N, C-alpha and C positions, 0 to 999 in steps of 0.2 A: 066579464069585462076586464080589460087590462088596466091596472092602476098606473098612475104616472110614475110612482117610485120604481116600478118594475121596468118601465121604459128607460128611465134615467140610469138605472143599474146596468142595463144592457149597453147603453151609450158609454157609460164610464168604463166598462170592460173593453170596449173597442178602443177607447183612448189609451188605456193602459197598454194594450197590446201594441199599438202604434208607437208609443214611447219606448216600449221594450225593444221593438224592432230597430228603431233609430239608435238607441244606445248600443245594441249589438253591432250595428253597421259601423258606428264610430269606433267601437272597440276593435273590430276585425281590421278596419283600415289602418288603425294605429299600430296594431301588431304586425301587419304585413309590410306597410310602407313607412310607418313612423310619422304619419301626418295627423295632426289634430284638427278635426272639423267640428264646427259649432252645430248644435242640434237644429238651429234655424236654417242652416244651409242644406239640410237633408229633407227631402219630401218623398213620400211613398204614395204612388197612385197606380191602381190597377196592377199591383205587384211589380212595379218598375221603380227603381231608385233614381230620383232626380237630384243632382248635385249642383249647387250654386257656388262653385269655386273657380279659381283661375284655371285656364286651359292647361298650363304646365302640370298642375297637380292632377287634372283629369287624365292626361296622357299617362302619367305614372300609374294611376289606378287601372286604366285600360290594359297596360302592359302586364299587370299582375291580377287581372280580373278572375282568371280561373282559380287561383289560390284563394282569392277573396270569397268567391262563391262556394268553394269547398268548405271553408271555415264557417260561412253563414249557414250552410246546410247542416253542419254539425251542431250549431247552437240553436237554430230556429226550426230545423226539420223541414217538413213539407210547407210551412208557411214562409220559407225564405224567399225573398224577391228573386226574380229570374233574369233581370236585365238592369244595366246601369246606363243612364243618359246624363 
């Protein structure tokens, strides 16, 4: 039988990895574009990055998305998100 502490530990590991991904995304976008984004404005669902920012900033990110994804793959490896919306 699985104990509650084991389930909570697995859930905690998932949260840490999501926070690590969000921090990596923030860092890469800042390196490439020089734009600081709040953690609350970044959501990851089904390996897709959802950004809640102004359209002018999204356009800048889309123009440099290849460079952003290359740096994300370097830092996150296979767990790097595949798309930005």
